[in-house]
Structures are given as C-alpha cells and as structure tokens.
N, C-alpha and C positions, 0 to 999 in steps of 0.2 A: 531646605537641605543645603549644606555647605559642601562644595566639592573638595577634592584633594586626594592624597594617597591613602589607600587602605592596605594594611598587611593582614594576612590570614594564613592558616595552615590548610592545605588541601587534604584529600582523603588518604594520601600516602604520608601525611604528617610532614610534608615539605613546606617551607615558607615561600609565599608568593606575594606580589602586590598587584593592585589595580588602581587606576586613576579615574575618578569620577568628576564630571562637570558639576556646576552648581545645580543643574536640573536632574542630577542623578544618573546621567548617561555614562557608561563605561567607555572611555576612549583610548585606554592603554592598559596592557596587562603584561606581566612578566612571562617570558616564554619558557622558563624552566624554574623548577622549585629548588630551593637551597636548604641545606641541613640546619642552618642556624638563623634565628631571627636577626641577630646582629649583621649577618651577611646580607640579608635583603634590605636592611636599613642602610647599609653601605652603598648598595646599588641605588637606592632612592636619593641618598646624599649626593652621589655622583651625578645623577640626572639633574637634580636641582642646581648644582654648581655649573654644569656645562651645557644644558639644553639651549639656553638663550643665545649662546654664541655658535651653536652647531650649524654648519651649512646645510641647506636643503639639496639633496641629490636626487634628481629624477632618473630612476633606473628603468624607465619604460623601454621595452624592446620595440623600437620603431620599425624594425624590419619585418615584423609579423603582420603588418597591414592594419586595417580598421578593426576595432573591437568586434567580437562576435557575440 
C-alpha cells in the first residue's frame, strides 16, 4: 500500500481528508468537513507547501504535574 492523502465525503456529504502512512495507518485527519471538493484539495495543497517549514510548538501544560 502506498501512503498519502485520501479525500472522501462523510455521511453528511461534506468533504474531508485523511493521511495514511505506507503501512496504511491514519496519522492525520481533517477536523471539519467542507462543502466543496476543491476546498479540501486547497487545504491539502496548503499543507503540502507549508508543512516542511512549520515550527514544532510544544503546547504541553507543564503546570499540571505528571501525567495521570
């Protein structure tokens, strides 16, 4: 299996994406559906253009203490 972006319509007929690894694991999904297939393709295009340069931000709340 080859990994990559998949686009699909959900049960509400909204367009979404998911990203699969080469092993078929889903590692990213769109958090909201969009009305047009072209809109979800634009989101994927944006991710492909910008993800490699995106900084990693650790937003862990260190004031909460050890994990429970």
